[in-house]
A tleap script that builds the chain and sets N, CA, C and O, in Angstrom:
source leaprc.protein.ff14SB
mol = sequence {
  NLYS PRO LYS CYS CYS PHE PHE LYS PHE SER
  SER LYS ILE GLN TYR ASN LYS VAL VAL LYS
  ALA GLN LEU TRP ILE TYR LEU ARG GLN VAL
  GLN LYS PRO THR THR VAL PHE VAL GLN ILE
  LEU ARG LEU ILE LYS PRO MET LYS ASP GLY
  THR ARG TYR THR GLY ILE ARG SER LEU LYS
  LEU ASP MET ASN PRO GLY THR GLY ILE TRP
  GLN SER ILE ASP VAL LYS THR VAL LEU GLN
  ASN TRP LEU LYS GLN PRO GLU SER ASN LEU
  GLY ILE GLU ILE LYS ALA PHE ASP GLU ASN
  GLY ARG ASP LEU ALA VAL THR PHE PRO GLY
  PRO GLY GLU ASP GLY CLEU
}
set mol.1.N position { 4.979 -19.174 9.131 }
set mol.1.CA position { 4.206 -19.677 9.366 }
set mol.1.C position { 3.625 -19.928 10.983 }
set mol.1.O position { 4.178 -20.753 11.710 }
set mol.2.N position { 2.526 -19.169 11.412 }
set mol.2.CA position { 2.305 -18.936 13.199 }
set mol.2.C position { 2.345 -20.315 13.561 }
set mol.2.O position { 1.620 -21.116 12.970 }
set mol.3.N position { 3.277 -20.748 14.657 }
set mol.3.CA position { 3.172 -22.355 15.260 }
set mol.3.C position { 1.804 -21.939 16.202 }
set mol.3.O position { 1.297 -20.866 16.528 }
set mol.4.N position { 1.471 -23.442 16.473 }
set mol.4.CA position { -0.385 -23.439 16.766 }
set mol.4.C position { -0.655 -24.851 17.976 }
set mol.4.O position { -0.336 -26.026 17.794 }
set mol.5.N position { -1.081 -24.474 18.741 }
set mol.5.CA position { -1.614 -24.706 20.032 }
set mol.5.C position { -3.098 -24.557 19.986 }
set mol.5.O position { -3.792 -23.541 19.950 }
set mol.6.N position { -3.603 -26.586 20.001 }
set mol.6.CA position { -5.522 -26.262 19.823 }
set mol.6.C position { -5.598 -27.165 21.026 }
set mol.6.O position { -4.831 -28.047 21.410 }
set mol.7.N position { -6.789 -26.682 21.543 }
set mol.7.CA position { -7.494 -27.050 22.721 }
set mol.7.C position { -8.521 -27.054 22.098 }
set mol.7.O position { -8.892 -26.299 21.199 }
set mol.8.N position { -9.500 -28.761 23.024 }
set mol.8.CA position { -10.845 -29.313 22.624 }
set mol.8.C position { -11.606 -28.972 23.916 }
set mol.8.O position { -11.148 -29.399 24.975 }
set mol.9.N position { -12.843 -28.166 23.914 }
set mol.9.CA position { -13.896 -28.444 24.814 }
set mol.9.C position { -14.649 -29.229 24.643 }
set mol.9.O position { -14.818 -29.648 23.498 }
set mol.10.N position { -15.355 -29.705 25.666 }
set mol.10.CA position { -16.406 -29.814 25.779 }
set mol.10.C position { -17.268 -29.680 25.455 }
set mol.10.O position { -17.612 -28.522 25.692 }
set mol.11.N position { -18.388 -30.515 24.703 }
set mol.11.CA position { -19.446 -30.151 24.149 }
set mol.11.C position { -20.603 -29.541 25.190 }
set mol.11.O position { -21.478 -28.718 24.919 }
set mol.12.N position { -20.306 -30.273 26.611 }
set mol.12.CA position { -21.659 -29.750 27.480 }
set mol.12.C position { -20.720 -28.544 28.271 }
set mol.12.O position { -21.131 -28.286 29.403 }
set mol.13.N position { -20.258 -28.250 28.098 }
set mol.13.CA position { -19.575 -26.946 28.568 }
set mol.13.C position { -20.183 -25.721 28.256 }
set mol.13.O position { -19.623 -25.186 27.299 }
set mol.14.N position { -21.516 -24.815 28.902 }
set mol.14.CA position { -22.360 -23.627 28.878 }
set mol.14.C position { -21.383 -22.531 29.142 }
set mol.14.O position { -20.514 -22.428 30.008 }
set mol.15.N position { -21.788 -21.651 28.066 }
set mol.15.CA position { -20.994 -20.005 28.102 }
set mol.15.C position { -21.316 -19.245 29.485 }
set mol.15.O position { -20.694 -18.349 30.056 }
set mol.16.N position { -22.761 -20.060 29.896 }
set mol.16.CA position { -23.033 -19.269 31.265 }
set mol.16.C position { -22.331 -20.071 32.594 }
set mol.16.O position { -21.984 -19.497 33.626 }
set mol.17.N position { -22.243 -21.068 32.415 }
set mol.17.CA position { -21.605 -21.489 33.319 }
set mol.17.C position { -19.949 -21.396 33.838 }
set mol.17.O position { -19.383 -21.621 34.907 }
set mol.18.N position { -19.589 -21.026 32.732 }
set mol.18.CA position { -18.145 -20.544 32.824 }
set mol.18.C position { -17.211 -19.543 33.656 }
set mol.18.O position { -16.804 -18.502 33.140 }
set mol.19.N position { -16.750 -20.074 35.554 }
set mol.19.CA position { -16.746 -19.083 36.145 }
set mol.19.C position { -15.499 -18.123 35.888 }
set mol.19.O position { -15.451 -16.942 36.230 }
set mol.20.N position { -14.338 -18.945 35.122 }
set mol.20.CA position { -12.883 -19.081 35.535 }
set mol.20.C position { -12.722 -19.755 33.995 }
set mol.20.O position { -13.286 -20.794 33.652 }
set mol.21.N position { -11.869 -18.975 33.174 }
set mol.21.CA position { -11.116 -19.587 32.184 }
set mol.21.C position { -9.208 -18.799 32.480 }
set mol.21.O position { -8.979 -17.602 32.653 }
set mol.22.N position { -8.371 -19.698 32.455 }
set mol.22.CA position { -6.968 -18.578 32.337 }
set mol.22.C position { -6.165 -19.529 31.342 }
set mol.22.O position { -6.287 -20.747 31.472 }
set mol.23.N position { -5.233 -18.920 30.213 }
set mol.23.CA position { -4.597 -19.231 29.615 }
set mol.23.C position { -3.261 -19.128 30.333 }
set mol.23.O position { -2.841 -18.074 30.812 }
set mol.24.N position { -2.546 -20.426 30.382 }
set mol.24.CA position { -1.220 -19.405 31.065 }
set mol.24.C position { 0.148 -20.026 30.158 }
set mol.24.O position { 0.334 -21.243 30.169 }
set mol.25.N position { 1.078 -19.126 29.384 }
set mol.25.CA position { 1.981 -18.833 29.171 }
set mol.25.C position { 3.258 -19.111 29.594 }
set mol.25.O position { 3.480 -18.510 30.646 }
set mol.26.N position { 4.065 -19.680 29.270 }
set mol.26.CA position { 5.351 -19.774 29.649 }
set mol.26.C position { 6.322 -18.519 28.666 }
set mol.26.O position { 6.047 -18.313 27.484 }
set mol.27.N position { 7.388 -17.819 29.350 }
set mol.27.CA position { 8.112 -16.722 29.040 }
set mol.27.C position { 9.474 -17.079 29.002 }
set mol.27.O position { 9.951 -16.957 30.130 }
set mol.28.N position { 10.366 -17.501 28.111 }
set mol.28.CA position { 11.615 -18.217 28.229 }
set mol.28.C position { 12.613 -17.472 29.274 }
set mol.28.O position { 12.207 -16.496 29.905 }
set mol.29.N position { 13.898 -17.954 29.428 }
set mol.29.CA position { 14.762 -17.137 30.372 }
set mol.29.C position { 15.360 -16.397 29.825 }
set mol.29.O position { 15.626 -16.720 28.668 }
set mol.30.N position { 15.902 -15.018 30.323 }
set mol.30.CA position { 16.523 -14.051 29.787 }
set mol.30.C position { 18.218 -14.036 30.284 }
set mol.30.O position { 18.555 -14.975 31.005 }
set mol.31.N position { 18.804 -13.465 30.082 }
set mol.31.CA position { 20.229 -13.222 30.279 }
set mol.31.C position { 20.191 -12.023 30.919 }
set mol.31.O position { 21.376 -11.733 31.088 }
set mol.32.N position { 19.601 -11.273 31.313 }
set mol.32.CA position { 19.983 -10.135 31.480 }
set mol.32.C position { 18.231 -9.492 31.893 }
set mol.32.O position { 17.221 -9.995 31.401 }
set mol.33.N position { 18.214 -8.131 33.029 }
set mol.33.CA position { 17.071 -7.674 33.415 }
set mol.33.C position { 16.460 -7.444 32.045 }
set mol.33.O position { 17.142 -6.783 31.261 }
set mol.34.N position { 15.211 -7.913 31.616 }
set mol.34.CA position { 14.912 -7.155 30.688 }
set mol.34.C position { 12.935 -6.569 31.005 }
set mol.34.O position { 12.097 -6.975 31.810 }
set mol.35.N position { 12.895 -5.728 30.159 }
set mol.35.CA position { 11.138 -5.647 30.271 }
set mol.35.C position { 10.704 -6.261 29.127 }
set mol.35.O position { 11.345 -6.083 28.091 }
set mol.36.N position { 9.505 -7.109 29.132 }
set mol.36.CA position { 9.010 -8.103 28.149 }
set mol.36.C position { 7.147 -7.333 27.825 }
set mol.36.O position { 6.113 -7.227 28.484 }
set mol.37.N position { 7.429 -7.108 26.984 }
set mol.37.CA position { 5.807 -6.876 26.366 }
set mol.37.C position { 5.110 -8.220 25.770 }
set mol.37.O position { 5.592 -9.276 25.362 }
set mol.38.N position { 4.031 -7.834 25.865 }
set mol.38.CA position { 3.165 -9.092 26.269 }
set mol.38.C position { 2.128 -9.178 25.336 }
set mol.38.O position { 1.241 -9.028 26.176 }
set mol.39.N position { 1.518 -9.295 24.301 }
set mol.39.CA position { 0.075 -9.027 23.690 }
set mol.39.C position { -0.702 -10.073 23.504 }
set mol.39.O position { -0.133 -10.934 22.833 }
set mol.40.N position { -2.083 -10.428 23.917 }
set mol.40.CA position { -2.902 -11.316 23.816 }
set mol.40.C position { -3.737 -10.529 23.031 }
set mol.40.O position { -4.271 -9.466 23.346 }
set mol.41.N position { -3.841 -11.436 21.473 }
set mol.41.CA position { -4.808 -10.593 20.247 }
set mol.41.C position { -5.782 -11.867 19.943 }
set mol.41.O position { -5.273 -12.982 19.833 }
set mol.42.N position { -7.311 -11.671 19.799 }
set mol.42.CA position { -8.115 -11.954 19.518 }
set mol.42.C position { -8.184 -11.946 17.974 }
set mol.42.O position { -8.311 -10.853 17.422 }
set mol.43.N position { -8.122 -12.896 17.346 }
set mol.43.CA position { -8.294 -13.316 15.851 }
set mol.43.C position { -9.293 -13.364 15.232 }
set mol.43.O position { -9.810 -14.481 15.245 }
set mol.44.N position { -10.170 -12.096 14.290 }
set mol.44.CA position { -11.394 -12.114 14.167 }
set mol.44.C position { -11.551 -11.906 12.351 }
set mol.44.O position { -10.690 -11.367 11.655 }
set mol.45.N position { -13.117 -12.589 11.744 }
set mol.45.CA position { -12.840 -12.046 10.389 }
set mol.45.C position { -12.207 -10.756 9.938 }
set mol.45.O position { -12.490 -9.868 10.742 }
set mol.46.N position { -11.611 -10.416 9.154 }
set mol.46.CA position { -11.410 -9.218 8.744 }
set mol.46.C position { -12.410 -8.351 8.343 }
set mol.46.O position { -13.363 -8.664 7.631 }
set mol.47.N position { -12.064 -6.680 9.052 }
set mol.47.CA position { -13.099 -5.703 8.698 }
set mol.47.C position { -12.695 -5.029 7.490 }
set mol.47.O position { -11.772 -5.454 6.795 }
set mol.48.N position { -13.378 -3.959 7.210 }
set mol.48.CA position { -13.369 -3.382 5.694 }
set mol.48.C position { -12.017 -2.785 5.564 }
set mol.48.O position { -11.522 -2.488 4.477 }
set mol.49.N position { -11.179 -2.548 7.232 }
set mol.49.CA position { -10.169 -1.196 7.255 }
set mol.49.C position { -8.726 -2.343 7.420 }
set mol.49.O position { -7.663 -2.123 7.999 }
set mol.50.N position { -9.228 -3.747 6.589 }
set mol.50.CA position { -8.301 -4.780 7.226 }
set mol.50.C position { -7.598 -5.244 8.613 }
set mol.50.O position { -6.539 -5.869 8.668 }
set mol.51.N position { -8.121 -4.963 9.360 }
set mol.51.CA position { -8.080 -5.313 10.834 }
set mol.51.C position { -8.672 -6.813 10.938 }
set mol.51.O position { -9.768 -7.223 10.557 }
set mol.52.N position { -7.813 -7.381 11.452 }
set mol.52.CA position { -8.036 -8.879 11.481 }
set mol.52.C position { -7.991 -9.611 12.778 }
set mol.52.O position { -8.258 -10.813 12.769 }
set mol.53.N position { -7.600 -8.857 14.180 }
set mol.53.CA position { -7.516 -8.906 15.569 }
set mol.53.C position { -8.119 -7.714 16.577 }
set mol.53.O position { -8.345 -6.519 16.388 }
set mol.54.N position { -8.236 -8.375 17.449 }
set mol.54.CA position { -8.864 -7.468 18.366 }
set mol.54.C position { -7.946 -7.798 20.246 }
set mol.54.O position { -7.574 -8.728 20.960 }
set mol.55.N position { -7.994 -6.513 20.222 }
set mol.55.CA position { -6.964 -6.986 21.461 }
set mol.55.C position { -7.578 -7.677 22.772 }
set mol.55.O position { -8.728 -7.401 23.116 }
set mol.56.N position { -6.785 -8.585 23.501 }
set mol.56.CA position { -7.794 -9.330 24.713 }
set mol.56.C position { -6.804 -8.342 26.109 }
set mol.56.O position { -7.338 -7.654 26.978 }
set mol.57.N position { -5.274 -8.572 25.930 }
set mol.57.CA position { -4.575 -8.476 27.368 }
set mol.57.C position { -3.090 -7.905 27.019 }
set mol.57.O position { -2.357 -8.675 26.399 }
set mol.58.N position { -2.665 -6.821 27.309 }
set mol.58.CA position { -1.524 -6.877 26.791 }
set mol.58.C position { -0.610 -5.997 28.423 }
set mol.58.O position { -0.975 -5.121 29.206 }
set mol.59.N position { 0.646 -6.823 28.289 }
set mol.59.CA position { 1.151 -6.253 29.442 }
set mol.59.C position { 2.749 -6.431 29.237 }
set mol.59.O position { 3.291 -7.101 28.358 }
set mol.60.N position { 3.407 -5.631 30.309 }
set mol.60.CA position { 5.033 -5.131 29.856 }
set mol.60.C position { 5.194 -5.969 31.729 }
set mol.60.O position { 4.313 -6.048 32.585 }
set mol.61.N position { 6.162 -6.295 31.771 }
set mol.61.CA position { 6.662 -7.550 32.394 }
set mol.61.C position { 8.061 -6.981 32.964 }
set mol.61.O position { 8.604 -6.110 32.284 }
set mol.62.N position { 8.697 -7.404 34.166 }
set mol.62.CA position { 9.774 -6.618 33.911 }
set mol.62.C position { 10.898 -8.187 34.991 }
set mol.62.O position { 10.932 -8.448 36.194 }
set mol.63.N position { 11.644 -8.865 33.719 }
set mol.63.CA position { 11.760 -9.798 33.818 }
set mol.63.C position { 13.262 -10.277 34.656 }
set mol.63.O position { 14.013 -9.337 34.396 }
set mol.64.N position { 13.991 -11.199 35.459 }
set mol.64.CA position { 15.058 -11.198 36.351 }
set mol.64.C position { 16.168 -12.293 35.089 }
set mol.64.O position { 15.621 -12.789 34.104 }
set mol.65.N position { 17.007 -12.411 35.236 }
set mol.65.CA position { 17.967 -13.219 34.763 }
set mol.65.C position { 17.595 -14.351 35.128 }
set mol.65.O position { 16.736 -14.212 35.999 }
set mol.66.N position { 17.915 -16.008 34.789 }
set mol.66.CA position { 17.470 -17.350 35.625 }
set mol.66.C position { 16.391 -18.438 34.716 }
set mol.66.O position { 16.378 -19.216 33.762 }
set mol.67.N position { 15.985 -18.158 35.225 }
set mol.67.CA position { 14.154 -18.968 34.284 }
set mol.67.C position { 13.784 -18.926 34.186 }
set mol.67.O position { 13.277 -18.099 34.944 }
set mol.68.N position { 12.794 -19.459 33.179 }
set mol.68.CA position { 11.796 -18.209 32.472 }
set mol.68.C position { 10.720 -18.523 33.319 }
set mol.68.O position { 10.855 -19.547 33.988 }
set mol.69.N position { 9.341 -17.664 33.485 }
set mol.69.CA position { 8.096 -17.260 33.601 }
set mol.69.C position { 7.241 -18.090 33.468 }
set mol.69.O position { 7.383 -18.523 32.324 }
set mol.70.N position { 6.160 -18.747 34.099 }
set mol.70.CA position { 4.944 -18.626 33.638 }
set mol.70.C position { 3.693 -17.539 34.226 }
set mol.70.O position { 3.541 -17.392 35.439 }
set mol.71.N position { 2.671 -16.673 33.034 }
set mol.71.CA position { 2.640 -15.600 32.928 }
set mol.71.C position { 0.615 -16.172 32.390 }
set mol.71.O position { 0.270 -16.606 31.290 }
set mol.72.N position { -0.111 -15.982 33.382 }
set mol.72.CA position { -1.672 -16.136 33.204 }
set mol.72.C position { -2.538 -15.052 33.027 }
set mol.72.O position { -2.671 -13.935 33.527 }
set mol.73.N position { -3.314 -15.999 31.804 }
set mol.73.CA position { -4.305 -14.283 31.352 }
set mol.73.C position { -5.178 -14.987 31.575 }
set mol.73.O position { -5.273 -16.213 31.627 }
set mol.74.N position { -6.547 -13.362 31.861 }
set mol.74.CA position { -7.479 -14.120 31.843 }
set mol.74.C position { -8.459 -14.360 30.511 }
set mol.74.O position { -8.822 -13.429 29.793 }
set mol.75.N position { -8.727 -15.377 30.354 }
set mol.75.CA position { -10.029 -15.779 28.594 }
set mol.75.C position { -11.150 -16.412 29.468 }
set mol.75.O position { -11.541 -17.573 29.353 }
set mol.76.N position { -11.604 -15.513 30.337 }
set mol.76.CA position { -13.280 -16.062 31.064 }
set mol.76.C position { -13.666 -15.394 29.746 }
set mol.76.O position { -13.634 -16.280 28.892 }
set mol.77.N position { -13.805 -14.931 29.529 }
set mol.77.CA position { -14.914 -13.278 28.333 }
set mol.77.C position { -14.878 -14.174 27.365 }
set mol.77.O position { -15.783 -15.008 27.335 }
set mol.78.N position { -13.659 -14.212 26.195 }
set mol.78.CA position { -13.388 -14.781 25.801 }
set mol.78.C position { -14.135 -16.369 24.856 }
set mol.78.O position { -14.740 -16.581 23.805 }
set mol.79.N position { -13.544 -17.267 26.175 }
set mol.79.CA position { -14.430 -18.330 26.052 }
set mol.79.C position { -15.117 -18.465 26.200 }
set mol.79.O position { -15.283 -19.665 25.982 }
set mol.80.N position { -16.478 -17.797 26.695 }
set mol.80.CA position { -17.921 -17.393 27.389 }
set mol.80.C position { -18.582 -17.177 25.279 }
set mol.80.O position { -19.484 -17.615 24.564 }
set mol.81.N position { -17.374 -16.226 25.164 }
set mol.81.CA position { -17.961 -15.503 23.583 }
set mol.81.C position { -18.206 -16.758 22.242 }
set mol.81.O position { -19.124 -16.733 21.423 }
set mol.82.N position { -17.278 -17.630 22.317 }
set mol.82.CA position { -16.762 -19.080 21.682 }
set mol.82.C position { -17.562 -19.438 21.981 }
set mol.82.O position { -18.535 -19.188 21.269 }
set mol.83.N position { -17.772 -20.196 23.103 }
set mol.83.CA position { -19.278 -20.615 23.302 }
set mol.83.C position { -20.647 -20.275 22.771 }
set mol.83.O position { -21.326 -20.910 21.964 }
set mol.84.N position { -20.895 -19.222 23.346 }
set mol.84.CA position { -22.007 -18.345 22.154 }
set mol.84.C position { -21.930 -18.789 21.474 }
set mol.84.O position { -22.622 -19.778 21.233 }
set mol.85.N position { -20.900 -18.269 20.617 }
set mol.85.CA position { -20.744 -17.807 19.378 }
set mol.85.C position { -19.594 -19.011 18.871 }
set mol.85.O position { -18.476 -18.509 18.751 }
set mol.86.N position { -19.635 -20.332 18.585 }
set mol.86.CA position { -18.692 -21.068 18.002 }
set mol.86.C position { -17.963 -20.448 16.862 }
set mol.86.O position { -16.782 -20.101 16.872 }
set mol.87.N position { -19.202 -20.307 15.421 }
set mol.87.CA position { -18.472 -19.634 14.293 }
set mol.87.C position { -17.680 -18.357 14.717 }
set mol.87.O position { -17.014 -17.918 13.779 }
set mol.88.N position { -17.581 -17.719 15.745 }
set mol.88.CA position { -16.643 -16.908 15.978 }
set mol.88.C position { -15.159 -16.809 16.131 }
set mol.88.O position { -14.406 -15.981 15.618 }
set mol.89.N position { -14.753 -18.231 17.276 }
set mol.89.CA position { -13.471 -18.815 16.817 }
set mol.89.C position { -12.732 -18.889 15.902 }
set mol.89.O position { -12.538 -20.035 15.495 }
set mol.90.N position { -12.070 -17.853 15.245 }
set mol.90.CA position { -10.611 -17.771 14.687 }
set mol.90.C position { -9.506 -18.406 15.365 }
set mol.90.O position { -8.804 -19.129 14.658 }
set mol.91.N position { -9.087 -18.249 17.045 }
set mol.91.CA position { -7.978 -18.099 17.534 }
set mol.91.C position { -7.326 -16.834 18.559 }
set mol.91.O position { -7.837 -15.892 19.165 }
set mol.92.N position { -6.497 -17.144 18.466 }
set mol.92.CA position { -5.672 -16.671 20.012 }
set mol.92.C position { -4.048 -16.078 19.046 }
set mol.92.O position { -3.333 -16.983 18.616 }
set mol.93.N position { -3.757 -15.110 18.876 }
set mol.93.CA position { -2.347 -14.408 18.981 }
set mol.93.C position { -1.717 -14.515 20.328 }
set mol.93.O position { -2.291 -14.333 21.402 }
set mol.94.N position { -0.721 -14.769 20.178 }
set mol.94.CA position { 0.004 -14.555 21.547 }
set mol.94.C position { 1.645 -13.645 21.273 }
set mol.94.O position { 2.514 -13.924 20.447 }
set mol.95.N position { 1.641 -13.258 21.623 }
set mol.95.CA position { 3.285 -12.302 21.230 }
set mol.95.C position { 3.649 -12.009 22.335 }
set mol.95.O position { 2.855 -11.818 23.257 }
set mol.96.N position { 5.103 -11.906 22.463 }
set mol.96.CA position { 5.835 -11.893 23.756 }
set mol.96.C position { 7.432 -11.106 23.258 }
set mol.96.O position { 8.234 -11.732 22.566 }
set mol.97.N position { 7.600 -10.223 23.552 }
set mol.97.CA position { 8.885 -9.419 23.260 }
set mol.97.C position { 10.086 -9.407 23.587 }
set mol.97.O position { 9.726 -10.378 24.253 }
set mol.98.N position { 10.877 -9.322 23.742 }
set mol.98.CA position { 11.746 -8.387 24.659 }
set mol.98.C position { 12.249 -6.498 23.556 }
set mol.98.O position { 12.122 -6.007 22.434 }
set mol.99.N position { 12.789 -6.188 24.853 }
set mol.99.CA position { 13.387 -4.699 24.169 }
set mol.99.C position { 14.128 -5.305 22.471 }
set mol.99.O position { 13.624 -4.654 21.555 }
set mol.100.N position { 14.699 -5.891 22.193 }
set mol.100.CA position { 15.306 -6.169 21.388 }
set mol.100.C position { 14.218 -7.240 19.578 }
set mol.100.O position { 14.688 -7.596 18.498 }
set mol.101.N position { 13.351 -7.312 19.916 }
set mol.101.CA position { 12.580 -7.824 19.388 }
set mol.101.C position { 12.430 -9.616 18.949 }
set mol.101.O position { 12.085 -10.245 17.949 }
set mol.102.N position { 13.019 -10.018 20.647 }
set mol.102.CA position { 13.385 -11.944 20.072 }
set mol.102.C position { 11.997 -12.200 21.303 }
set mol.102.O position { 11.672 -11.872 22.444 }
set mol.103.N position { 11.604 -12.867 20.341 }
set mol.103.CA position { 10.306 -13.400 20.777 }
set mol.103.C position { 10.890 -14.274 21.967 }
set mol.103.O position { 11.977 -14.850 21.934 }
set mol.104.N position { 9.680 -14.278 23.385 }
set mol.104.CA position { 10.384 -15.285 24.491 }
set mol.104.C position { 8.985 -16.067 24.719 }
set mol.104.O position { 9.003 -16.966 25.560 }
set mol.105.N position { 7.449 -15.725 23.856 }
set mol.105.CA position { 6.516 -17.000 24.722 }
set mol.105.C position { 7.644 -18.239 23.565 }
set mol.105.O position { 8.390 -18.219 22.586 }
set mol.106.N position { 6.904 -19.384 24.820 }
set mol.106.CA position { 6.978 -20.448 24.147 }
set mol.106.C position { 5.594 -20.742 23.851 }
set mol.106.O position { 4.607 -20.561 24.564 }
set mol.107.N position { 5.690 -21.305 22.493 }
set mol.107.CA position { 4.586 -21.731 21.934 }
set mol.107.C position { 4.320 -23.320 21.536 }
set mol.107.O position { 3.307 -23.985 21.320 }
set mol.108.N position { 5.748 -23.593 21.547 }
set mol.108.CA position { 5.797 -24.853 20.718 }
set mol.108.C position { 7.787 -25.307 21.713 }
set mol.108.O position { 8.920 -24.860 21.534 }
set mol.109.N position { 7.045 -26.633 22.920 }
set mol.109.CA position { 8.297 -27.288 23.207 }
set mol.109.C position { 9.369 -27.376 22.211 }
set mol.109.O position { 9.261 -28.124 21.239 }
set mol.110.N position { 10.469 -26.594 22.427 }
set mol.110.CA position { 11.991 -26.863 22.067 }
set mol.110.C position { 12.898 -27.591 22.680 }
set mol.110.O position { 12.487 -28.447 23.464 }
set mol.111.N position { 14.314 -27.436 22.481 }
set mol.111.CA position { 14.594 -28.717 23.175 }
set mol.111.C position { 15.135 -28.546 24.575 }
set mol.111.O position { 15.978 -27.654 24.668 }
set mol.112.N position { 14.827 -29.232 25.741 }
set mol.112.CA position { 15.382 -28.305 27.261 }
set mol.112.C position { 13.347 -27.732 27.721 }
set mol.112.O position { 13.034 -27.377 28.857 }
set mol.113.N position { 12.851 -27.766 27.145 }
set mol.113.CA position { 11.294 -27.184 27.218 }
set mol.113.C position { 10.356 -28.468 26.917 }
set mol.113.O position { 9.591 -28.498 25.953 }
set mol.114.N position { 10.470 -29.320 27.667 }
set mol.114.CA position { 9.053 -30.397 27.743 }
set mol.114.C position { 8.557 -30.421 28.192 }
set mol.114.O position { 9.154 -30.597 29.254 }
set mol.115.N position { 7.368 -30.371 28.430 }
set mol.115.CA position { 6.028 -30.153 29.001 }
set mol.115.C position { 4.931 -29.068 29.118 }
set mol.115.O position { 3.739 -29.011 29.421 }
set mol.116.N position { 6.026 -28.146 28.685 }
set mol.116.CA position { 5.745 -26.878 28.815 }
set mol.116.C position { 3.656 -26.985 28.208 }
set mol.116.O position { 2.968 -25.964 28.182 }
savepdb mol mol.pdb
quit
């Protein structure tokens, strides 16, 4: 079952007034130089071919050993669309995997990850 984070937006926000919207994700530290593949997907109502999401952004990051890193994702267009058509807001999915398939995205704080 996916871990979820919820964000509440004021009803006073108007889609045509949004000038910037960023989602920051935290990627866990790696033990050796690693290439990380990050995907941000917008969930949609299932289509006839079974598609359940559309891509927002894909990144390929080279990480060095040490502390984790914060990565910013532009979600302005997604937020504007959600404010324009709230019923289309089914959420987004964040995936961040190293070459071995280990999930590096912190979507729920674990031990020692308070405040992320």
